[in-house]
DRENMI-186530 format. One line per 3 residues: their letters; for each residue x, y, z of N, C-alpha, C. Coordinates in pm, 1 decimal, always signed. Layout:
! DRENMI-186530
a = X:Y:Z:X:Y:Z:X:Y:Z; ...
***
This chain:
! DRENMI-186530
mhl = +13767.6:+19868.1:+5597.1:+13730.2:+19737.9:+5664.5:+13849.0:+19700.2:+5792.9; +13959.2:+19718.3:+5801.4:+14031.7:+19717.3:+5891.0:+13990.2:+19792.9:+5984.9; +13937.0:+19918.1:+5993.8:+13905.5:+19999.1:+6065.5:+13828.3:+19948.1:+6161.9
rar = +13702.4:+19931.2:+6106.9:+13607.5:+19860.5:+6192.0:+13645.6:+19739.6:+6285.5; +13725.5:+19635.4:+6240.4:+13732.2:+19582.8:+6302.0:+13801.7:+19560.9:+6488.3; +13916.3:+19732.8:+6460.6:+13962.8:+19764.8:+6563.9:+13903.0:+19869.0:+6677.1
des = +13749.3:+19929.1:+6582.0:+13666.9:+19971.3:+6687.4:+13632.9:+19887.8:+6822.9; +13660.2:+19934.0:+6877.6:+13577.3:+19881.6:+7005.0:+13504.0:+19978.8:+7105.4; +13463.4:+20105.5:+7067.0:+13351.2:+20190.2:+7103.0:+13232.9:+20118.7:+7157.8
gfg = +13230.9:+20169.1:+7326.0:+13108.7:+20050.1:+7339.2:+13107.6:+19917.2:+7442.2; +13263.4:+19869.5:+7399.7:+13293.5:+19768.3:+7475.7:+13287.3:+19807.1:+7646.7; +13350.0:+19894.8:+7658.2:+13338.6:+19923.4:+7793.8:+13211.5:+19892.3:+7872.9
mle = +13107.6:+19978.2:+7792.6:+12986.8:+19956.6:+7863.1:+12930.9:+19823.9:+7867.5; +12946.8:+19717.1:+7820.6:+12930.1:+19573.8:+7819.5:+13025.4:+19537.5:+7948.3; +13091.1:+19557.5:+7923.2:+13159.5:+19518.1:+8083.5:+13181.8:+19552.8:+8194.2
llm = +13129.6:+19709.9:+8183.9:+13065.0:+19758.7:+8310.7:+12934.9:+19693.4:+8365.2; +12824.1:+19644.9:+8229.9:+12691.7:+19574.0:+8279.9:+12711.4:+19452.9:+8331.2; +12799.6:+19377.5:+8302.2:+12825.9:+19239.6:+8322.8:+12921.0:+19223.5:+8458.8
amv = +13009.9:+19335.4:+8484.1:+13004.5:+19349.2:+8620.8:+12916.8:+19358.4:+8699.6; +12814.6:+19470.5:+8660.0:+12719.6:+19562.5:+8784.5:+12645.6:+19361.7:+8768.8; +12567.9:+19353.0:+8697.9:+12523.5:+19209.7:+8725.2:+12597.3:+19119.2:+8800.8
mln = +12707.8:+19032.9:+8761.7:+12770.2:+18969.6:+8890.4:+12792.6:+19039.5:+9019.9; +12832.7:+19137.5:+9020.3:+12827.1:+19223.1:+9127.5:+12672.1:+19230.9:+9235.3; +12572.0:+19211.8:+9128.4:+12433.3:+19217.5:+9255.0:+12416.0:+19067.4:+9276.8
vgi = +12426.9:+19004.7:+9201.3:+12467.1:+18871.0:+9237.3:+12494.0:+18814.8:+9366.1; +12677.2:+18865.4:+9359.7:+12710.1:+18882.2:+9442.5:+12674.7:+18909.0:+9581.4; +12625.8:+19042.8:+9569.5:+12541.6:+19076.8:+9726.5:+12420.3:+18995.5:+9760.9
lai = +12345.9:+18970.5:+9647.8:+12192.5:+18897.3:+9706.1:+12250.3:+18808.1:+9765.2; +12345.5:+18729.9:+9717.8:+12401.3:+18614.7:+9782.0:+12405.9:+18596.4:+9926.1; +12481.2:+18744.0:+9930.4:+12519.8:+18773.2:+10058.8:+12432.3:+18797.2:+10178.7
vga = +12332.7:+18853.9:+10107.4:+12230.0:+18905.1:+10203.7:+12103.8:+18768.3:+10226.5; +12124.5:+18693.6:+10134.2:+12027.4:+18579.7:+10173.9:+12089.0:+18488.7:+10319.4; +12230.5:+18487.4:+10285.5:+12277.8:+18426.9:+10390.2:+12322.4:+18502.4:+10522.5
fss = +12300.3:+18643.5:+10527.9:+12279.2:+18642.8:+10627.1:+12149.9:+18648.4:+10698.3; +12077.4:+18656.8:+10541.3:+11909.7:+18637.3:+10661.9:+11895.7:+18485.4:+10683.1; +11929.2:+18399.6:+10596.9:+11915.4:+18276.9:+10699.7:+11983.7:+18268.6:+10799.7
gnv = +12107.8:+18310.1:+10835.3:+12174.3:+18269.6:+10960.0:+12118.0:+18363.7:+11057.4; +12028.6:+18494.9:+11029.3:+11935.1:+18548.4:+11135.9:+11832.3:+18452.9:+11167.2; +11761.6:+18360.3:+11078.1:+11622.6:+18302.6:+11127.4:+11735.9:+18195.0:+11210.8
ala = +11838.3:+18133.6:+11167.8:+11929.5:+17999.7:+11257.2:+11911.7:+18074.0:+11389.9; +11967.3:+18233.9:+11432.8:+11998.1:+18258.0:+11537.0:+11900.1:+18285.7:+11628.5; +11795.9:+18314.4:+11589.6:+11657.7:+18339.2:+11613.9:+11591.6:+18206.8:+11647.5
ran = +11633.3:+18119.6:+11592.6:+11527.7:+17946.5:+11612.6:+11646.0:+17896.7:+11743.3; +11781.7:+17909.0:+11741.5:+11861.4:+17842.4:+11845.6:+11828.6:+17948.4:+11964.6; +11785.6:+18076.7:+11977.9:+11752.6:+18162.3:+12085.3:+11629.3:+18077.8:+12140.8
ris = +11569.0:+18055.6:+12075.7:+11403.0:+18030.8:+12137.8:+11451.8:+17844.8:+12221.7; +11479.8:+17775.3:+12181.1:+11588.2:+17680.8:+12185.8:+11658.1:+17687.2:+12296.7; +11709.1:+17808.8:+12337.4:+11828.8:+17766.7:+12430.7:+11675.5:+17862.5:+12571.4
tga = +11647.0:+17945.9:+12541.4:+11514.9:+17982.7:+12596.3:+11413.0:+17865.5:+12664.1; +11412.5:+17786.7:+12578.7:+11323.7:+17676.0:+12586.3:+11362.2:+17577.1:+12682.1; +11527.0:+17530.1:+12674.6:+11577.6:+17467.6:+12766.3:+11593.2:+17480.9:+12920.5
ala = +11592.5:+17626.2:+12889.4:+11689.8:+17646.9:+13050.3:+11509.9:+17698.5:+13137.1; +11397.4:+17744.7:+13073.9:+11271.2:+17746.2:+13123.2:+11216.8:+17559.3:+13165.1; +11234.2:+17472.8:+13041.6:+11250.6:+17359.1:+13156.5:+11302.6:+17299.1:+13214.9
nkq = +11471.6:+17318.7:+13240.1:+11519.8:+17269.2:+13340.1:+11494.0:+17364.7:+13491.3; +11444.5:+17444.6:+13421.0:+11394.9:+17574.0:+13606.7:+11222.8:+17491.1:+13621.7; +11207.4:+17447.5:+13560.2:+11066.5:+17402.6:+13646.7:+11088.6:+17184.4:+13697.7
mev = +11189.5:+17158.5:+13584.4:+11277.1:+17050.5:+13678.0:+11351.0:+17082.4:+13783.3; +11397.1:+17210.1:+13809.3:+11480.9:+17246.0:+13938.3:+11350.3:+17223.8:+14057.0; +11286.3:+17308.8:+13977.4:+11123.3:+17323.8:+14131.7:+11067.7:+17203.8:+14164.6
yrg = +11082.9:+17108.2:+14083.7:+11040.0:+16990.2:+14150.2:+11136.0:+16873.0:+14229.4; +11263.2:+16946.2:+14161.8:+11382.0:+16889.2:+14249.0:+11369.6:+16907.4:+14380.1; +11324.0:+17038.7:+14376.3:+11373.9:+17122.3:+14516.9:+11193.2:+17022.6:+14611.9
lky = +11114.3:+16966.4:+14574.1:+11016.3:+16953.0:+14648.3:+11039.8:+16801.9:+14693.7; +10951.2:+16810.9:+14836.3:+10917.7:+16656.2:+14888.7:+10871.5:+16571.4:+14799.2; +10884.9:+16416.7:+14812.4:+10875.2:+16334.3:+14727.6:+10688.4:+16362.3:+14718.5
dni = +10612.1:+16377.5:+14862.7:+10438.6:+16368.8:+14838.0:+10377.6:+16550.4:+14806.9; +10498.3:+16651.1:+14763.9:+10438.6:+16753.2:+14745.9:+10491.0:+16728.4:+14581.7; +10488.0:+16636.9:+14521.0:+10489.1:+16635.9:+14356.4:+10327.4:+16578.7:+14336.8
lfi = +10294.5:+16687.2:+14297.7:+10133.9:+16660.3:+14273.9:+10076.4:+16783.5:+14196.8; +9937.2:+16751.9:+14126.3:+9880.5:+16869.3:+14090.8:+9762.0:+16870.9:+14170.5; +9699.7:+17016.0:+14081.8:+9590.2:+17027.4:+14146.3:+9483.9:+17002.6:+14073.0
tse = +9369.5:+16971.2:+14125.7:+9259.2:+16891.3:+14016.2:+9184.3:+16939.6:+13860.6; +9136.1:+17100.0:+13954.6:+9123.6:+17199.8:+13843.2:+9207.6:+17166.1:+13764.2; +9359.5:+17226.6:+13773.7:+9425.1:+17267.9:+13668.7:+9468.5:+17112.0:+13574.8
wns = +9440.0:+16994.3:+13655.7:+9467.6:+16907.0:+13603.8:+9337.4:+16931.5:+13486.0; +9258.6:+16876.8:+13540.5:+9090.6:+16877.8:+13446.4:+9088.8:+16976.6:+13306.0; +9143.3:+17070.4:+13358.9:+9174.2:+17187.4:+13223.2:+9288.8:+17117.9:+13141.8
aia = +9397.0:+17080.2:+13155.8:+9528.6:+17036.3:+13059.9:+9455.3:+16913.9:+13047.1; +9349.1:+16838.1:+13095.9:+9364.6:+16711.8:+12977.2:+9205.8:+16756.9:+12906.6; +9143.7:+16850.7:+12905.6:+9051.7:+16896.6:+12801.0:+9157.3:+16941.5:+12679.8
dst = +9225.3:+16985.2:+12679.5:+9324.1:+17058.3:+12574.6:+9399.8:+16921.7:+12515.6; +9371.0:+16954.9:+12371.3:+9369.1:+16858.2:+12236.8:+9610.6:+16852.5:+12254.6; +9672.7:+17003.7:+12279.8:+9792.8:+16971.2:+12252.4:+9865.8:+16879.0:+12331.5
yts = +9790.4:+16925.8:+12499.6:+9843.8:+16855.6:+12597.4:+9836.1:+16681.6:+12549.8; +9679.5:+16655.5:+12537.0:+9662.9:+16498.4:+12554.3:+9730.9:+16452.6:+12435.0; +9807.0:+16506.1:+12322.0:+9840.2:+16476.3:+12205.1:+9973.1:+16428.4:+12216.4
dtv = +10053.8:+16490.3:+12317.4:+10205.6:+16475.8:+12376.9:+10203.6:+16296.8:+12322.1; +10331.6:+16266.2:+12329.5:+10355.7:+16121.2:+12335.2:+10361.7:+16103.3:+12456.1; +10416.6:+16191.2:+12551.3:+10427.5:+16129.2:+12730.2:+10305.8:+16102.5:+12744.0
yqq = +10207.0:+16164.3:+12709.7:+10080.6:+16133.6:+12738.9:+9984.4:+16041.9:+12719.5; +9987.2:+16010.5:+12575.5:+9962.7:+15921.4:+12535.0:+9987.8:+15743.9:+12566.0; +10141.8:+15741.7:+12587.8:+10217.5:+15628.0:+12613.0:+10208.6:+15601.7:+12752.2
nma = +10213.9:+15708.1:+12831.1:+10193.5:+15675.7:+12982.6:+10098.0:+15742.7:+13076.8; +9982.3:+15789.5:+12997.9:+9920.3:+15829.6:+13114.2:+9755.1:+15838.1:+13055.4; +9725.9:+15844.5:+12951.4:+9592.3:+15802.7:+12880.7:+9529.4:+15695.3:+12894.9
npv = +9610.1:+15600.3:+12915.4:+9533.9:+15478.4:+12947.0:+9691.4:+15372.6:+13008.7; +9675.8:+15424.9:+13149.6:+9826.9:+15365.6:+13175.6:+9782.4:+15217.9:+13196.2; +9900.3:+15130.5:+13212.5:+9854.9:+14985.5:+13159.6:+9987.0:+14973.8:+13305.5
apk = +9940.4:+14864.0:+13451.3:+10068.4:+14874.9:+13524.5:+10181.5:+14850.3:+13512.3; +10265.9:+14837.0:+13544.9:+10298.6:+14903.5:+13661.7:+10290.1:+15101.1:+13666.7; +10242.0:+15138.0:+13540.3:+10204.2:+15251.1:+13579.0:+10086.4:+15326.4:+13575.9
alv = +10056.2:+15463.6:+13663.0:+9933.1:+15466.1:+13686.3:+9962.8:+15654.4:+13716.4; +9868.4:+15685.2:+13711.0:+9847.3:+15860.5:+13729.6:+9857.1:+15844.9:+13922.5; +9895.1:+15963.0:+13887.2:+9941.6:+16028.5:+14045.2:+9793.0:+16086.1:+14096.0
ptv = +9815.3:+16078.2:+14209.9:+9628.6:+16180.7:+14196.1:+9633.6:+16303.5:+14234.2; +9520.5:+16365.6:+14202.6:+9527.4:+16510.8:+14229.5:+9516.1:+16591.3:+14386.5; +9466.5:+16684.5:+14417.8:+9429.1:+16726.2:+14537.7:+9415.1:+16845.8:+14509.5
ttc = +9241.8:+16940.5:+14602.2:+9248.2:+17063.1:+14595.5:+9284.7:+17162.8:+14590.2; +9404.1:+17162.7:+14656.7:+9513.1:+17261.4:+14673.6:+9633.2:+17230.6:+14684.4; +9727.4:+17333.0:+14671.0:+9879.6:+17349.8:+14639.4:+9911.1:+17314.6:+14765.9
pan = +9995.7:+17231.9:+14853.1:+10103.4:+17257.4:+14945.3:+10123.0:+17321.5:+14974.5; +10103.8:+17414.6:+15112.4:+10205.0:+17508.1:+15156.8:+10303.5:+17492.5:+15165.9; +10400.4:+17627.0:+15114.6:+10533.2:+17621.5:+15045.5:+10576.4:+17585.0:+14912.4
vpa = +10520.6:+17531.4:+14843.2:+10506.7:+17436.2:+14682.5:+10440.6:+17593.5:+14636.7; +10575.9:+17611.0:+14536.0:+10528.2:+17709.4:+14373.6:+10392.8:+17681.8:+14343.6; +10336.1:+17785.2:+14284.4:+10168.1:+17708.2:+14239.4:+10207.3:+17630.5:+14096.2
nac = +10343.4:+17719.2:+14011.1:+10339.0:+17642.7:+13843.5:+10398.4:+17504.6:+13919.9; +10424.1:+17449.6:+14023.8:+10455.2:+17289.5:+14022.6:+10307.1:+17182.5:+14061.1; +10252.4:+17272.0:+14118.3:+10076.8:+17161.5:+14060.9:+10041.7:+17180.1:+13954.2
dps = +10068.2:+17298.1:+13872.9:+9998.4:+17326.7:+13730.9:+10064.6:+17297.1:+13639.6; +9978.7:+17174.4:+13517.4:+10043.3:+17124.5:+13440.8:+10078.9:+17138.3:+13337.9; +9998.9:+17279.2:+13327.1:+10041.4:+17374.7:+13172.4:+10006.7:+17515.6:+13190.5
ytt = +10062.0:+17593.8:+13183.8:+10106.1:+17723.2:+13228.7:+10164.0:+17780.4:+13083.8; +10143.2:+17919.3:+13104.7:+10228.1:+18005.5:+12995.1:+10290.4:+18099.2:+13065.3; +10460.1:+18105.3:+13018.4:+10502.3:+18159.3:+13110.9:+10600.2:+18318.1:+12948.5
tga = +10687.0:+18399.7:+13050.8:+10778.2:+18445.3:+12967.3:+10839.3:+18431.9:+13020.4; +10966.4:+18375.9:+12852.7:+11098.8:+18427.4:+12874.2:+11207.6:+18534.6:+12842.0; +11325.8:+18460.6:+12924.0:+11446.8:+18559.9:+12914.0:+11427.2:+18649.7:+12830.6
dhr = +11408.2:+18607.0:+12682.4:+11391.7:+18716.7:+12541.4:+11262.9:+18743.2:+12493.0; +11161.8:+18764.0:+12644.9:+11051.4:+18859.4:+12639.8:+10918.5:+18739.2:+12558.9; +10920.0:+18651.6:+12503.7:+10834.3:+18584.9:+12444.5:+10753.3:+18501.9:+12547.0
syr = +10640.9:+18422.8:+12483.8:+10586.2:+18342.3:+12526.1:+10593.3:+18222.4:+12527.6; +10636.1:+18137.0:+12665.0:+10650.3:+18002.5:+12627.4:+10526.7:+17929.2:+12677.8; +10509.6:+17792.9:+12601.6:+10396.5:+17685.5:+12738.1:+10513.5:+17640.0:+12763.9
vdt = +10457.6:+17561.4:+12894.8:+10557.4:+17504.0:+13025.8:+10414.7:+17399.0:+13028.7; +10402.6:+17266.1:+12959.9:+10350.5:+17164.8:+12998.7:+10419.4:+17071.6:+13102.6; +10400.8:+16995.4:+13232.9:+10467.3:+16866.5:+13271.1:+10316.9:+16781.8:+13286.2
yly = +10414.8:+16667.6:+13261.1:+10359.4:+16508.8:+13255.0:+10349.7:+16465.2:+13398.6; +10298.5:+16397.9:+13449.8:+10339.8:+16360.4:+13592.7:+10267.6:+16167.3:+13627.0; +10323.2:+16074.5:+13600.8:+10239.1:+15937.2:+13649.2:+10383.9:+15906.9:+13778.3
fdt = +10305.6:+15768.8:+13791.7:+10423.2:+15634.2:+13890.6:+10433.2:+15546.4:+13760.7; +10531.6:+15527.9:+13829.3:+10648.1:+15384.3:+13739.1:+10703.5:+15297.1:+13851.3; +10666.2:+15166.6:+13834.9:+10750.1:+15105.0:+13905.7:+10810.0:+14998.8:+13855.5
psl = +10978.3:+15022.7:+13863.1:+11115.7:+14954.5:+13752.1:+11056.3:+14844.9:+13876.5; +11130.2:+14707.9:+13766.5:+11126.1:+14568.9:+13780.0:+11173.1:+14564.4:+13970.7; +11125.0:+14502.2:+14070.3:+11242.6:+14490.8:+14196.6:+11210.5:+14632.0:+14260.3
gnq = +11157.2:+14703.0:+14228.1:+11192.2:+14858.4:+14274.5:+11093.8:+14886.4:+14349.9; +11091.1:+15104.2:+14415.1:+10968.5:+15150.0:+14482.9:+10903.8:+15211.1:+14379.9; +10778.5:+15198.9:+14379.0:+10714.5:+15313.5:+14298.8:+10779.0:+15420.3:+14293.0
lkt = +10806.2:+15517.2:+14143.0:+10862.6:+15600.3:+14143.7:+10755.5:+15705.6:+14066.4; +10793.7:+15810.2:+14070.7:+10703.5:+15950.0:+14002.5:+10812.8:+15979.1:+13920.3; +10794.7:+16014.0:+13789.3:+10810.4:+16014.0:+13649.7:+10749.1:+16137.3:+13621.1
isv = +10850.1:+16275.4:+13617.3:+10816.8:+16427.5:+13522.3:+10882.8:+16403.3:+13383.0; +10803.9:+16446.4:+13313.7:+10851.5:+16550.6:+13180.1:+10787.8:+16637.2:+13163.3; +10873.7:+16725.4:+13127.7:+10890.7:+16882.1:+13111.6:+10862.8:+16924.4:+12973.6
vvr = +10799.6:+16935.3:+12888.7:+10787.5:+17044.6:+12742.3:+10723.0:+17175.5:+12739.7; +10843.3:+17177.3:+12655.5:+10854.2:+17360.6:+12680.8:+10764.1:+17361.2:+12476.0; +10673.6:+17430.0:+12471.6:+10642.4:+17461.0:+12329.3:+10660.4:+17595.2:+12328.9
nad = +10630.0:+17652.2:+12189.2:+10609.5:+17764.4:+12119.0:+10480.7:+17813.8:+12218.5; +10441.4:+17907.1:+12311.0:+10332.6:+17982.8:+12289.7:+10242.8:+18007.5:+12196.8; +10282.0:+18059.4:+12062.0:+10213.4:+18067.1:+11982.0:+10211.3:+17988.2:+11882.0
slt = +10213.5:+17855.8:+11882.9:+10215.0:+17793.0:+11792.6:+10260.3:+17668.8:+11793.8; +10142.8:+17604.8:+11903.4:+10176.2:+17520.3:+11985.5:+10234.0:+17374.0:+11929.6; +10246.1:+17340.0:+11798.6:+10314.5:+17241.8:+11695.8:+10467.9:+17263.4:+11759.0
rty = +10517.6:+17364.0:+11793.5:+10657.7:+17357.7:+11796.3:+10711.7:+17357.9:+11949.4; +10789.7:+17233.3:+11955.8:+10829.9:+17203.7:+12057.5:+10976.2:+17234.1:+12061.8; +11010.5:+17297.0:+12178.2:+11171.2:+17414.9:+12173.3:+11251.2:+17274.7:+12296.8
arv = +11199.9:+17207.8:+12411.5:+11244.5:+17114.5:+12450.7:+11170.4:+17011.2:+12556.0; +11209.2:+16938.5:+12570.0:+11182.0:+16838.9:+12663.9:+11319.0:+16749.7:+12768.1; +11237.4:+16745.5:+12917.7:+11370.6:+16662.0:+13037.1:+11236.4:+16613.8:+13049.6
tst = +11349.3:+16493.0:+13155.1:+11245.5:+16395.2:+13211.7:+11344.9:+16340.9:+13278.1; +11286.7:+16341.7:+13408.3:+11298.5:+16281.2:+13555.1:+11248.5:+16195.2:+13613.2; +11306.5:+16067.9:+13714.9:+11218.7:+16004.2:+13759.5:+11266.0:+16083.5:+13953.1
fdp = +11149.8:+16040.3:+14033.8:+11195.6:+16051.5:+14175.0:+11149.2:+15951.7:+14244.8; +11223.9:+15915.1:+14345.4:+11229.0:+15809.9:+14420.9:+11164.3:+15837.1:+14543.7; +11099.0:+15791.4:+14644.5:+11007.9:+15761.3:+14761.3:+11106.9:+15783.4:+14837.3
stg = +11156.6:+15643.3:+14830.0:+11243.0:+15612.4:+14991.0:+11390.2:+15727.9:+14987.5; +11425.1:+15807.8:+14887.9:+11519.9:+15910.4:+14912.4:+11438.1:+16054.5:+14916.8; +11329.9:+16006.6:+14836.5:+11263.3:+16144.4:+14810.1:+11335.8:+16256.9:+14709.6
qct = +11470.9:+16178.4:+14601.9:+11542.8:+16296.4:+14538.1:+11505.9:+16222.0:+14381.3; +11568.1:+16287.0:+14282.0:+11573.0:+16265.9:+14171.0:+11645.6:+16133.4:+14175.5; +11609.7:+16023.0:+14032.0:+11681.9:+15906.7:+14017.5:+11759.9:+15835.7:+13865.9
tpp = +11658.0:+15977.6:+13821.2:+11781.3:+15994.4:+13697.6:+11807.7:+16108.3:+13632.5; +11894.8:+16093.0:+13563.1:+11958.3:+16215.3:+13494.5:+11900.8:+16303.6:+13387.3; +11851.5:+16410.7:+13411.4:+11939.4:+16482.9:+13420.0:+11919.2:+16557.8:+13588.9
c = +11995.5:+16475.7:+13696.3:+11957.8:+16585.0:+13869.6:+11967.3:+16691.5:+13850.1
***
């Protein structure tokens, strides 16, 4: 009986199995961390690209004269026929049924000369630096602060073109007719 208690044959196999199970758990945790890190980096990349596209669109408006900030009628009609465009909070709160001093900016039949076409289009799809599709929606309306000039307020919203419920960036600025320039940061 004394010999049997000291017999440890096969104990190395149990230790080895336990060590392998623990090693596998550790490796799977590391793989999971890398996977979630990859997802987070991809999302950050999309948000960064969306912000760059929103700023690029706003820069187009900052380079225009106040009177040239407007939409083409046919493009405007297409935008307001789109439920994603009209369900945005900017549209709902400021453009759907504007209450004075807010008002819609009149549309024109053609984009003015020397104005980029995307400046006159309230909604278009473009490709970002990451070679993915993004939808750029621009909201434009008049607003008049107390005792001030009638300002044009522009909000640019960049969405995932494949899943329009995902918004990546939102930038808003106001433009003053007396200076013809942006008055609200980021300018």
